[in-house]
C-alpha positions in Angstrom: -4.8 17.8 -8.4 -6.4 17.6 -11.9 -9.3 19.5 -13.3 -12.6 18.6 -11.8 -13.8 16.5 -14.7 -16.3 13.8 -15.4 -22.5 15.0 -18.9 -24.4 17.1 -24.2 -25.5 15.2 -21.8 -27.2 14.7 -20.5 -29.4 14.5 -20.4 -29.6 16.2 -19.6 -28.8 17.2 -21.2 -28.4 18.6 -22.7 -28.8 14.8 -20.3 -36.7 15.3 -21.7 -39.7 16.2 -24.8 -42.2 16.9 -27.6 -40.1 19.5 -29.2 -37.1 18.4 -27.2 -35.1 15.5 -28.4 -37.5 12.7 -27.7 -36.5 9.2 -28.7 -39.6 7.3 -27.6 -43.1 7.3 -29.2 -44.0 9.9 -26.6 -42.5 13.3 -27.5 -43.4 15.3 -24.4 -41.1 13.6 -22.1 -37.6 12.4 -21.4 -36.1 12.8 -18.0 -32.7 13.7 -19.2 -33.2 15.3 -22.5 -33.5 19.1 -22.2 -30.6 21.3 -21.1 -29.5 18.9 -18.4 -29.1 16.1 -20.9 -27.1 18.2 -23.3 -24.9 19.3 -20.4 -24.3 15.7 -19.3 -23.3 14.6 -22.8 -20.8 17.5 -22.9 -19.4 16.4 -19.6 -18.7 12.9 -21.0 -16.0 14.3 -23.3 -15.4 18.1 -23.0 -16.4 20.1 -20.0 -15.4 20.0 -16.3 -17.4 17.6 -14.2 -18.7 20.6 -12.3 -18.6 24.4 -12.9 -15.5 26.0 -11.5 -16.0 26.7 -7.8 -17.0 30.3 -7.1 -18.6 30.9 -10.6 -21.8 30.4 -12.4 -22.2 29.2 -15.9 -24.9 29.2 -18.6 -25.3 26.5 -21.2 -27.7 27.3 -24.0 -28.3 26.0 -27.5 -30.5 26.2 -30.6 -31.9 22.7 -31.2 -33.7 22.0 -34.5 -35.3 18.8 -35.6 -35.1 18.0 -39.3 -37.7 15.2 -38.7 -40.5 17.2 -37.0 -39.6 20.8 -37.7 -39.6 21.6 -34.0 -37.2 24.1 -32.5 -36.1 24.3 -28.9 -33.7 26.5 -26.9 -32.6 24.3 -24.0 -30.9 26.3 -21.3 -29.1 25.3 -18.0 -28.0 27.7 -15.3 -25.2 26.2 -13.2 -23.6 27.5 -10.0 -20.9 26.0 -7.8 -20.3 28.0 -4.5 -16.7 28.5 -3.4 -15.5 26.3 -0.5 -13.8 23.1 0.5 -16.8 21.0 1.6 -19.2 18.7 -0.2 -21.9 21.3 -0.4 -19.5 24.2 -1.2 -16.8 23.6 -3.7 -17.7 20.0 -4.6 -21.3 20.4 -5.7 -22.7 22.2 -8.7 -26.4 23.3 -8.6 -28.1 23.1 -11.9 -31.5 24.4 -13.1 -32.5 23.3 -16.6 -35.4 24.3 -18.8 -36.4 25.2 -22.4 -36.4 29.0 -22.6 -38.3 28.5 -26.0 -40.2 25.5 -27.1 -41.7 25.7 -30.6 -43.4 22.7 -32.1 -45.7 22.0 -35.1 -49.0 20.6 -34.0 -51.8 18.8 -35.7 -53.0 21.0 -38.6 -49.5 22.3 -39.3 -49.9 25.1 -36.8 -46.8 26.0 -34.7 -47.1 26.6 -31.0 -44.3 28.5 -29.2 -44.1 28.6 -25.5 -41.9 28.3 -22.4 -40.7 24.9 -21.1 -43.1 22.3 -19.9 -40.8 21.3 -17.1 -38.1 22.5 -14.8 -35.3 20.2 -13.7 -33.1 20.7 -10.7 -29.9 18.7 -10.6 -27.1 19.1 -8.1 -23.9 17.3 -9.2 -21.4 16.3 -6.5 -17.9 15.1 -7.1 -17.5 12.0 -4.8 -14.1 10.9 -6.1 -11.4 13.1 -7.6 -8.0 11.7 -8.6 -5.3 12.7 -11.1 -7.0 11.1 -14.2 -10.2 9.5 -13.0 -13.3 11.1 -11.4 -16.7 10.1 -10.3 -19.8 12.3 -9.6 -23.4 11.6 -8.5 -26.2 13.8 -9.8 -29.7 13.4 -8.2 -32.5 14.9 -10.3 -36.0 16.3 -9.7 -38.2 17.4 -12.6 -41.4 19.4 -12.0 -43.9 18.9 -14.9 -45.6 22.2 -15.6 -48.2 21.2 -18.2 -49.5 18.3 -20.3 -48.5 15.9 -17.4 -48.8 16.1 -13.7 -46.6 15.3 -10.7 -42.8 15.1 -10.7 -40.0 12.8 -12.0 -37.1 12.0 -9.7 -34.0 9.9 -10.1 -30.2 10.1 -10.3 -27.2 9.7 -12.6 -23.7 8.4 -11.9 -21.0 10.0 -14.1 -17.5 8.7 -14.5 -14.7 10.1 -16.6 -11.1 9.2 -17.5 -8.8 11.9 -18.8 -5.2 11.5 -20.0 -3.0 13.0 -22.7 -5.8 15.1 -24.2 -8.2 12.1 -24.4 -11.4 11.9 -22.5 -13.6 8.8 -22.0 -16.8 9.1 -20.0 -19.8 7.0 -19.0 -23.1 7.7 -17.4 -25.9 5.5 -15.9 -29.1 7.0 -14.8 -32.7 6.3 -13.8 -35.8 8.5 -13.3 -39.3 7.6 -12.1 -42.7 9.3 -12.4 -45.1 10.0 -9.5 -48.0 10.1 -12.0 -47.2 7.7 -14.9 -49.1 8.0 -18.2 -48.6 7.1 -21.9 -46.4 10.1 -22.4 -44.7 9.9 -18.9 -43.4 6.4 -18.3 -43.1 5.0 -14.9 -39.4 4.5 -15.2 -36.6 5.4 -17.7 -33.1 3.9 -17.6 -30.3 5.3 -19.7 -26.7 4.4 -20.2 -24.2 6.5 -22.2 -20.5 6.4 -23.3 -18.6 9.2 -24.9 -15.2 10.1 -26.2 -13.4 13.4 -26.9 -10.0 14.4 -28.2 -8.6 17.8 -27.4 -6.8 19.4 -30.3 -5.6 22.8 -29.2 -8.9 24.8 -29.0 -10.9 22.2 -30.8 -12.5 19.1 -29.3 -14.2 16.5 -31.6 -16.5 14.3 -29.7 -18.9 11.4 -30.1 -21.5 9.7 -27.8 -23.8 6.7 -27.8 -26.8 6.5 -25.5 -29.0 3.4 -24.8 -32.4 4.1 -23.2 -35.2 1.9 -22.0 -38.6 3.1 -20.7 -41.3 1.1 -19.0 -43.6 -0.3 -21.7 -41.3 0.6 -24.6 -38.6 -1.2 -26.4 -35.0 0.1 -25.9 -33.7 2.8 -28.2 -30.1 3.6 -29.2 -29.1 7.2 -30.1 -25.8 8.6 -31.4 -24.3 12.1 -31.3 -21.2 13.6 -32.9 -19.8 17.1 -33.1 -17.0 19.5 -32.2 -16.5 22.1 -29.5 -14.4 25.2 -30.0 -12.9 26.9 -26.9 -13.1 30.5 -28.0 -11.8 31.9 -24.7 -11.1 30.5 -21.3 -14.6 31.3 -20.3 -16.6 30.9 -23.6 -17.0 27.9 -25.8 -19.3 27.1 -28.8 -20.4 23.6 -29.9 -22.0 22.1 -33.1 -23.5 18.6 -32.8 -25.5 16.3 -35.1 -27.9 14.1 -33.2 -29.7 11.0 -34.3 -32.2 9.8 -31.8 -33.6 6.3 -32.1 -31.0 4.8 -34.4 -32.7 1.7 -33.3 -36.2 1.7 -31.9 -39.3 3.7 -32.9 -39.8 7.4 -33.7 -36.4 8.3 -35.2 -35.4 12.0 -34.9 -32.6 13.8 -36.8 -31.4 17.0 -35.1 -28.8 19.7 -35.2 -27.6 21.5 -32.1 -25.6 24.8 -31.9 -24.7 25.6 -28.4 -22.6 27.9 -26.2 -21.1 27.5 -22.7 -20.4 30.8 -20.9 -18.7 30.9 -17.5 -19.0 34.0 -15.3 -16.6 34.9 -12.5 -13.0 34.4 -11.6 -13.4 31.2 -9.6 -10.8 29.3 -7.7 -9.3 27.0 -10.2 -6.2 25.1 -9.0 -3.0 25.6 -11.1 -3.0 22.0 -12.4 -6.6 22.2 -13.5 -5.7 24.3 -16.5 -3.5 21.6 -18.0 -5.4 20.1 -20.9 -3.3 17.0 -20.9 -4.8 15.9 -17.5 
């Protein structure tokens, strides 16, 4: 059996925001664009589809916007319990938030605070073959300030891996219980990504198309490289260009880490990078 492989990235992701990587005119929201969106984009081309069973993992990053001067530290805590069932062994439980959110407001004053939302996203592997895998990730986001209610939806992730090449795709939707100008009633997103493993380095690229209720569609592109420092620790540097087409362009740089804790229960063939 292969690695459990498919996300940056979704996102969200590292798959959500004002100081997050918002691509719409609203900057306080995007349903897949904090840590969960980043995680999802990584899954498109680099990481396993779910965290290794029996371990937990932390994804964290420094995200800086050259356009707005905002800074965010998106973080996702992920855990897959050991087992051989859908709930244990096949499902990763993911809690995503911004541990730091620092934005420049009107009057050039900077406000630094904790995340304005918490996103819970279990990811379940529903199909696992030698080179092709599919997962489903329902998502619930609690809005802590600025907006009220919750957002809920789901993402389907598919990934093809062969000979060191990874090709992934995602399709997702979230809806709001209390829509507003900064919290659209519905958001669709579609993403494709490619990565090529070169020993410990993995160059990667992604394209994401988004459409929110009441807004024109936007296209965003991401490109970077991940370095697998050890078996359990990796670092990533990515350039992000939100709204390559559409309004409110945003140019960003993301420096991230992925740190896995625990021995886990990886099957022998899952360590083969050619699968």
